[in-house]
C-alpha positions as CSV (number, residue, x, y, z in Angstrom):
1,X,5.6,-41.4,-127.0
2,X,6.5,-39.7,-123.8
3,X,9.2,-40.4,-121.3
4,X,8.6,-40.4,-117.6
5,X,10.7,-37.7,-116.0
6,X,11.9,-37.6,-112.4
7,X,9.0,-38.1,-110.1
8,X,9.0,-34.7,-108.5
9,X,10.4,-32.8,-111.4
10,X,7.8,-33.8,-114.0
11,X,5.2,-31.3,-112.9
12,X,6.4,-27.6,-112.6
13,X,6.5,-26.5,-108.9
14,X,5.8,-23.5,-106.8
15,X,8.3,-22.5,-104.1
16,X,7.4,-21.7,-100.5
17,X,9.0,-19.1,-98.4
18,X,10.4,-20.9,-95.4
19,X,11.5,-24.3,-94.2
20,X,9.4,-26.4,-91.9
21,X,9.2,-30.1,-90.9
22,X,7.5,-32.2,-93.6
23,X,3.8,-32.7,-92.6
24,X,2.3,-36.1,-92.5
25,X,0.7,-37.1,-95.8
26,X,-3.0,-37.8,-95.1
27,X,-5.0,-40.6,-96.6
28,X,-2.9,-43.7,-96.0
29,X,-5.6,-45.4,-94.0
30,X,-8.0,-45.0,-96.9
31,X,-5.9,-46.7,-99.5
32,X,-6.7,-50.4,-100.1
33,X,-5.1,-53.0,-102.4
34,X,-6.2,-56.4,-103.7
35,X,-4.2,-59.0,-105.7
36,X,-6.5,-61.0,-107.9
37,X,-6.2,-64.8,-108.3
38,X,-4.4,-64.2,-111.7
39,X,-1.8,-62.0,-110.1
40,X,-3.1,-58.6,-111.2
41,X,-2.8,-56.0,-108.4
42,X,-5.5,-53.3,-107.9
43,X,-4.9,-50.3,-105.6
44,X,-7.6,-47.8,-104.8
45,X,-7.7,-44.4,-103.0
46,X,-11.3,-43.2,-102.5
47,X,-11.7,-39.4,-102.8
48,X,-15.2,-38.0,-103.1
49,X,-14.5,-34.3,-103.6
50,X,-15.8,-34.6,-107.1
51,X,-17.9,-37.4,-108.8
52,X,-15.0,-38.5,-111.1
53,X,-12.4,-41.2,-111.2
54,X,-8.8,-41.4,-112.5
55,X,-7.5,-44.8,-113.5
56,X,-3.9,-45.7,-114.3
57,X,-3.0,-49.2,-115.6
58,X,0.8,-49.8,-115.3
59,X,2.1,-52.4,-117.6
60,X,5.7,-53.4,-116.8
61,X,7.0,-53.3,-120.3
62,X,9.2,-50.7,-122.1
63,X,12.1,-50.5,-124.4
64,X,14.1,-52.1,-121.6
65,X,12.3,-55.4,-122.4
66,X,13.2,-55.3,-126.1
67,X,16.0,-56.7,-128.2
68,X,17.6,-56.1,-131.6
69,X,14.9,-56.7,-134.3
70,X,11.9,-55.8,-132.1
71,X,12.8,-52.4,-130.7
72,X,9.9,-50.1,-130.5
73,X,7.3,-52.8,-129.9
74,X,6.3,-51.5,-126.4
75,X,5.5,-48.1,-127.9
76,X,3.7,-49.7,-130.9
77,X,1.4,-51.5,-128.5
78,X,0.6,-48.1,-126.9
79,X,-1.0,-47.4,-130.3
80,X,-2.4,-50.9,-130.9
81,X,-4.3,-51.1,-127.7
82,X,-6.8,-48.4,-129.0
83,X,-7.3,-50.2,-132.3
84,X,-10.0,-52.8,-131.7
85,X,-10.6,-56.2,-130.1
86,X,-12.4,-59.3,-131.2
87,X,-15.5,-57.7,-129.6
88,X,-15.1,-54.1,-130.6
89,X,-14.1,-52.3,-133.8
90,X,-11.1,-49.8,-134.0
91,X,-12.0,-46.5,-132.5
92,X,-14.9,-47.9,-130.4
93,X,-12.9,-47.7,-127.2
94,X,-12.7,-43.9,-127.6
95,X,-16.2,-43.4,-128.8
96,X,-17.8,-45.3,-125.9
97,X,-15.7,-43.6,-123.3
98,X,-16.2,-40.1,-124.8
99,X,-20.0,-40.7,-125.0
100,X,-19.9,-41.0,-121.2
101,X,-17.9,-37.8,-120.7
102,X,-14.6,-39.7,-120.3
103,X,-11.1,-39.2,-121.8
104,X,-8.0,-41.3,-122.1
105,X,-4.3,-41.3,-122.9
106,X,-1.2,-43.4,-122.6
107,X,2.6,-43.1,-122.5
108,X,5.6,-45.4,-123.0
109,X,9.0,-45.1,-121.4
110,X,12.1,-47.2,-121.2
111,X,10.5,-49.2,-118.3
112,X,6.7,-49.1,-118.5
113,X,3.6,-48.5,-120.6
114,X,0.8,-46.7,-118.8
115,X,-2.8,-46.4,-119.8
116,X,-4.8,-43.5,-118.3
117,X,-8.6,-43.0,-118.1
118,X,-10.5,-40.1,-116.6
119,X,-14.3,-40.5,-116.3
120,X,-17.4,-39.8,-114.2
121,X,-18.2,-42.4,-111.6
122,X,-21.3,-43.5,-113.6
123,X,-18.9,-44.9,-116.3
124,X,-16.9,-47.1,-113.9
125,X,-18.3,-50.5,-115.0
126,X,-18.1,-49.5,-118.7
127,X,-14.4,-48.6,-118.3
128,X,-13.6,-51.9,-116.5
129,X,-15.4,-53.7,-119.4
130,X,-13.3,-51.7,-122.0
131,X,-10.0,-52.1,-120.3
132,X,-10.4,-55.9,-119.6
133,X,-11.5,-56.4,-123.2
134,X,-8.4,-55.0,-124.7
135,X,-6.2,-56.9,-122.3
136,X,-7.9,-60.2,-123.1
137,X,-9.0,-59.8,-126.7
138,X,-6.8,-57.4,-128.7
139,X,-7.3,-57.9,-132.4
140,X,-4.4,-58.4,-134.8
141,X,-5.8,-57.2,-138.1
142,X,-3.1,-57.0,-140.8
143,X,-4.6,-53.8,-142.3
144,X,-4.7,-52.1,-138.9
145,X,-1.2,-53.2,-138.0
146,X,0.2,-51.7,-141.2
147,X,-1.7,-48.5,-140.7
148,X,-0.3,-48.1,-137.2
149,X,3.2,-49.1,-138.4
150,X,3.0,-46.1,-140.7
151,X,1.7,-43.8,-137.9
152,X,4.7,-44.8,-135.7
153,X,7.2,-44.4,-138.5
154,X,5.8,-40.9,-139.1
155,X,6.0,-40.1,-135.3
156,X,9.7,-41.2,-135.4
157,X,10.4,-38.8,-138.2
158,X,8.7,-36.0,-136.4
159,X,10.3,-36.6,-132.9
160,X,13.7,-37.9,-133.9
161,X,14.8,-37.9,-137.5
162,X,13.6,-34.3,-138.1
163,X,14.3,-33.0,-134.6
164,X,17.9,-32.0,-133.7
165,X,17.4,-32.5,-129.9
166,X,15.8,-35.9,-130.6
167,X,18.5,-37.2,-132.9
168,X,21.3,-36.1,-130.6
169,X,19.7,-37.6,-127.5
170,X,19.1,-40.9,-129.4
171,X,22.8,-41.0,-130.4
172,X,24.0,-40.1,-126.9
173,X,21.8,-42.8,-125.3
174,X,22.9,-45.4,-127.7
175,X,26.5,-44.6,-127.0
176,X,26.1,-44.3,-123.2
177,X,25.0,-48.0,-122.9
178,X,27.1,-50.7,-124.5
179,X,25.2,-53.7,-123.0
180,X,22.0,-52.8,-121.3
181,X,18.8,-52.4,-123.3
182,X,18.4,-48.9,-122.1
183,X,20.5,-48.2,-125.3
184,X,17.4,-48.8,-127.4
185,X,15.2,-45.8,-128.3
186,X,11.7,-46.1,-127.0
187,X,10.2,-45.4,-130.4
188,X,12.4,-48.1,-132.0
189,X,15.1,-48.2,-134.7
190,X,13.7,-47.5,-138.3
191,X,14.6,-50.9,-139.7
192,X,12.9,-52.6,-136.8
193,X,9.7,-50.6,-137.2
194,X,9.6,-51.6,-140.8
195,X,10.1,-55.3,-140.1
196,X,8.1,-56.4,-137.1
197,X,6.1,-59.6,-137.9
198,X,2.7,-60.7,-136.8
199,X,4.4,-63.4,-134.7
200,X,6.5,-60.8,-133.0
201,X,3.5,-58.8,-132.0
202,X,1.5,-61.8,-130.8
203,X,4.4,-63.1,-128.7
204,X,5.0,-59.7,-127.2
205,X,1.3,-59.2,-126.3
206,X,1.0,-62.6,-124.7
207,X,4.1,-62.1,-122.7
208,X,3.8,-58.6,-121.4
209,X,0.1,-57.9,-121.4
210,X,-0.6,-60.8,-119.0
211,X,-2.6,-59.6,-115.9
212,X,0.2,-60.7,-113.6
213,X,2.4,-58.1,-115.3
214,X,0.0,-55.2,-114.6
215,X,-0.9,-52.9,-111.7
216,X,-4.1,-50.9,-111.9
217,X,-4.6,-47.9,-109.7
218,X,-7.8,-45.9,-109.2
219,X,-8.5,-42.7,-107.2
220,X,-11.8,-40.9,-107.0
221,X,-15.5,-41.3,-106.1
222,X,-16.1,-45.0,-105.4
223,X,-16.3,-47.6,-102.6
224,X,-13.3,-49.9,-102.5
225,X,-15.4,-53.0,-102.4
226,X,-17.3,-51.8,-105.5
227,X,-14.0,-51.5,-107.4
228,X,-12.8,-54.9,-106.2
229,X,-16.0,-56.6,-107.2
230,X,-15.7,-55.2,-110.7
231,X,-12.1,-56.2,-110.9
232,X,-13.0,-59.8,-110.0
233,X,-15.8,-59.8,-112.6
234,X,-13.9,-58.3,-115.5
235,X,-10.2,-59.0,-114.9
236,X,-9.9,-62.1,-112.8
237,X,-11.1,-64.4,-115.6
238,X,-8.2,-63.4,-117.8
239,X,-5.6,-66.2,-117.3
240,X,-2.2,-65.4,-115.9
241,X,0.9,-66.2,-118.0
242,X,4.4,-67.3,-117.2
243,X,6.2,-64.2,-115.8
244,X,8.3,-62.4,-118.4
245,X,12.1,-63.1,-118.3
246,X,14.0,-60.8,-116.0
247,X,16.4,-58.3,-117.6
248,X,19.6,-59.9,-116.6
249,X,22.1,-57.6,-118.3
250,X,23.9,-55.2,-116.1
251,X,25.8,-52.3,-117.7
252,X,29.5,-52.7,-117.2
253,X,31.3,-49.9,-115.4
254,X,32.2,-47.0,-117.7
255,X,35.9,-46.2,-117.5
256,X,36.2,-43.2,-119.7
257,X,34.3,-40.3,-121.2
258,X,32.5,-41.1,-124.5
259,X,31.8,-38.4,-127.1
260,X,29.3,-38.1,-129.9
261,X,29.4,-35.4,-132.6
262,X,26.5,-34.9,-134.9
263,X,26.6,-32.6,-137.9
264,X,23.2,-31.5,-139.3
265,X,21.5,-28.4,-140.7
266,X,20.7,-26.3,-137.6
267,X,20.6,-22.7,-136.4
268,X,22.1,-23.3,-133.0
269,X,24.6,-25.8,-131.5
270,X,23.4,-28.3,-128.9
271,X,25.4,-29.7,-126.0
272,X,24.2,-32.7,-123.9
273,X,25.8,-34.5,-121.0
274,X,24.5,-38.0,-119.9
275,X,26.0,-39.2,-116.6
276,X,25.5,-42.7,-115.3
277,X,23.0,-42.5,-112.4
278,X,21.2,-44.6,-109.8
279,X,17.9,-46.5,-110.3
280,X,14.7,-45.2,-108.9
281,X,14.7,-47.3,-105.8
282,X,18.3,-46.4,-104.8
283,X,18.6,-44.9,-101.3
284,X,20.3,-41.9,-102.8
285,X,17.3,-41.1,-105.0
286,X,16.0,-38.1,-103.0
287,X,19.5,-36.6,-103.0
288,X,19.9,-37.2,-106.8
289,X,16.5,-35.6,-107.5
290,X,17.3,-32.5,-105.3
291,X,20.7,-32.2,-107.1
292,X,18.9,-32.0,-110.4
293,X,16.6,-29.3,-109.1
294,X,19.5,-27.3,-107.8
295,X,21.3,-27.5,-111.1
296,X,18.5,-26.7,-113.6
297,X,15.0,-26.1,-112.1
298,X,13.9,-22.6,-112.7
299,X,15.6,-19.3,-113.3
300,X,17.3,-19.3,-109.9
301,X,19.0,-22.6,-110.5
302,X,22.8,-22.8,-110.5
303,X,23.3,-23.5,-114.2
304,X,20.6,-21.2,-115.5
305,X,22.0,-18.2,-113.5
306,X,25.6,-19.0,-114.6
307,X,25.1,-19.9,-118.3
308,X,22.0,-18.1,-119.3
309,X,21.8,-14.9,-117.2
310,X,25.4,-14.1,-116.3
311,X,27.6,-15.5,-119.0
312,X,25.1,-15.5,-121.9
313,X,26.6,-18.8,-123.1
314,X,23.3,-20.7,-123.4
315,X,19.8,-19.9,-124.5
316,X,18.3,-22.7,-122.4
317,X,19.5,-25.1,-119.8
318,X,17.4,-28.1,-118.6
319,X,17.8,-31.6,-117.3
320,X,16.2,-34.9,-116.6
321,X,17.1,-37.9,-114.4
322,X,15.8,-41.2,-115.8
323,X,14.5,-43.0,-112.7
324,X,14.0,-46.5,-113.9
325,X,14.2,-50.1,-112.8
326,X,17.9,-50.2,-113.4
327,X,20.7,-47.5,-113.2
328,X,20.0,-44.9,-115.9
329,X,21.2,-41.5,-117.0
330,X,21.4,-38.1,-115.4
331,X,20.9,-35.7,-118.4
332,X,21.9,-32.0,-118.8
333,X,20.7,-30.3,-122.0
334,X,22.0,-27.0,-123.3
335,X,20.9,-25.0,-126.3
336,X,23.6,-22.6,-127.3
337,X,23.4,-19.2,-129.2
338,X,24.0,-19.2,-132.9
339,X,27.8,-19.1,-133.6
340,X,28.8,-20.4,-130.2
341,X,31.9,-22.5,-129.5
342,X,30.6,-25.6,-127.7
343,X,34.1,-26.4,-126.4
344,X,34.3,-23.0,-124.6
345,X,30.8,-23.6,-123.1
346,X,31.8,-27.1,-122.1
347,X,34.9,-25.7,-120.3
348,X,32.8,-23.2,-118.3
349,X,30.2,-25.9,-117.5
350,X,32.8,-28.4,-116.4
351,X,34.4,-25.9,-114.1
352,X,31.1,-25.2,-112.4
353,X,30.3,-28.9,-112.0
354,X,33.7,-29.6,-110.6
355,X,33.2,-26.7,-108.1
356,X,30.0,-28.4,-106.9
357,X,31.8,-31.7,-106.4
358,X,34.5,-29.9,-104.4
359,X,32.5,-27.4,-102.4
360,X,28.9,-28.7,-102.5
361,X,25.9,-26.5,-102.6
362,X,24.7,-23.8,-100.3
363,X,22.1,-24.2,-97.6
364,X,19.8,-21.8,-99.5
365,X,20.1,-23.8,-102.7
366,X,19.2,-27.0,-100.9
367,X,16.3,-25.5,-99.1
368,X,14.9,-24.0,-102.4
369,X,15.1,-27.4,-104.0
370,X,13.2,-29.0,-101.1
371,X,10.6,-26.2,-101.3
372,X,10.1,-26.8,-105.0
373,X,9.9,-30.5,-104.6
374,X,7.4,-30.5,-101.8
375,X,5.3,-27.8,-103.4
376,X,5.0,-30.0,-106.5
377,X,4.3,-33.1,-104.4
378,X,1.4,-31.5,-102.6
379,X,0.1,-29.9,-105.8
380,X,-0.1,-33.4,-107.3
381,X,-1.9,-34.9,-104.3
382,X,-4.6,-32.3,-104.5
383,X,-6.0,-34.0,-107.6
384,X,-7.3,-37.6,-108.1
385,X,-5.1,-37.8,-111.2
386,X,-2.0,-37.0,-109.0
387,X,-3.1,-39.5,-106.4
388,X,-3.5,-42.3,-108.9
389,X,-0.2,-41.5,-110.7
390,X,1.9,-41.2,-107.5
391,X,0.5,-44.4,-106.0
392,X,1.4,-46.2,-109.2
393,X,4.9,-44.8,-109.4
394,X,5.7,-45.7,-105.8
395,X,4.2,-49.2,-106.2
396,X,5.9,-50.0,-109.5
397,X,9.2,-48.2,-109.2
398,X,9.8,-48.2,-105.5
399,X,8.2,-51.5,-104.7
400,X,5.5,-50.4,-102.3
401,X,2.7,-47.7,-102.6
402,X,3.1,-47.1,-98.8
403,X,6.4,-45.3,-99.4
404,X,4.4,-42.5,-101.0
405,X,3.3,-41.4,-97.5
406,X,7.0,-41.1,-96.3
407,X,8.2,-39.2,-99.3
408,X,8.1,-35.6,-97.8
409,X,10.1,-36.7,-94.8
410,X,12.6,-38.5,-97.0
411,X,13.3,-35.3,-98.9
412,X,13.3,-33.0,-95.9
413,X,16.0,-35.3,-94.3
414,X,18.5,-34.8,-97.1
415,X,21.6,-32.9,-96.0
416,X,24.2,-30.9,-97.8
417,X,26.7,-33.6,-97.2
418,X,24.5,-36.1,-98.9
419,X,24.1,-33.7,-101.9
420,X,27.9,-33.4,-102.1
421,X,28.3,-37.2,-102.0
422,X,25.8,-37.9,-104.7
423,X,27.2,-35.1,-106.8
424,X,30.7,-36.6,-106.6
425,X,29.3,-40.0,-107.5
426,X,27.2,-38.9,-110.5
427,X,29.1,-35.9,-111.9
428,X,32.2,-38.0,-112.7
429,X,33.7,-37.3,-116.2
430,X,34.8,-40.9,-116.5
431,X,31.1,-42.0,-116.4
432,X,29.5,-39.6,-118.8
433,X,28.7,-39.4,-122.5
434,X,29.0,-36.0,-124.1
435,X,26.9,-35.1,-127.2
436,X,27.5,-32.1,-129.4
437,X,25.4,-31.1,-132.4
438,X,27.2,-28.7,-134.8
439,X,25.2,-26.8,-137.4
440,X,26.2,-28.1,-140.8
441,X,26.8,-24.7,-142.2
442,X,29.7,-24.2,-139.8
443,X,31.7,-27.3,-141.1
444,X,32.6,-28.3,-144.5
445,X,30.8,-31.6,-144.9
446,X,28.2,-32.6,-147.5
447,X,26.4,-35.3,-145.6
448,X,25.3,-35.9,-142.0
449,X,28.2,-37.3,-139.9
450,X,28.0,-39.1,-136.6
451,X,31.2,-39.8,-134.7
452,X,31.8,-41.4,-131.4
453,X,34.9,-42.0,-129.3
454,X,35.7,-43.3,-125.8
455,X,38.4,-41.5,-124.0
456,X,40.0,-42.5,-120.7
């Protein structure tokens, strides 16, 4: 299980020395798209620099589409989709692809499940056959289901139950949302993992793995009409299904800070802030992304310099903005030195965040953030993998792949006043959840304790 980070913060960036107008993104005229008769959309970007192809299949299903009792199913299907169909045995998908020199992976987030393939162009038809087979004919073998249930439960123990950062983040997220399904952990709650039924799985698969709920993006060495012909051959016969129900719940306004305290065996305290933040397609998205970069990206970022280098109050400072279909969270993560007082660190951090909401950021900070963002953007576009991923992100999360080609100009246009406005909107104490993990040795308790409160 991996979570999708902010579009331009996911991949580390290289700075550039001076500011300049954002250049035009080349290649827009080469991109083609086709919507099949069953509603599946196929987007292609030919790039013949190397004889390889990158394929991303975006399925619009994540923990956002779950409910109590079936949490974790989106992530579970990330595993199940590699475990055989009515035509092929478990493991055959990987064996056939690897025999042709290909590789694959997948990830699940709160909003989507994405399947990735990288392969030589000679394997194009084979990959279409494999991908269409598991969308149309996934097998539900009880022994395989139970085996993967155990794998997922072990993954949960590794990533959450036995991981202090993971357990604190899960508790903070579950506290930050009181109504919206973003409160559910992507990997699922333990009791749900143990109790999914065969009927739950079959219903979920029919609903969300319908072709009209998917967008497939390819970049690499091919002719567009060649890809479209294969899509019609292998994917168009798969019948469309009734569209999944929309997520209608909207998170009510948060009127006061919420706090979570977790006590566990640990060497170092942890401090996490989760502020309510805009959705991915919000007009303020470029400013929010640049604000995150200013705060935590690299050793020259505002909070790293203050808390790690100057004051020695943190070992590490990082952050992540969940850019999803609905308003999400703007996270700040701090790992504190052994023996630290989290309340003191919080007071220093709060003072600095309040200073930003009063005074804004410097021109140099904003330009550095733009440089980092654009350098990362161009670095991604230099590869077929980056082309396929970015096209999919803009189509799925922003509603139109064409917006990709306007992205550099959108980021260059952000002003200091816009950064100040988005900082004042996001960095509001009343709309945040604070999580603290205290090493158990520092408090006199015999068992793990989780407490939460909402304070106006």
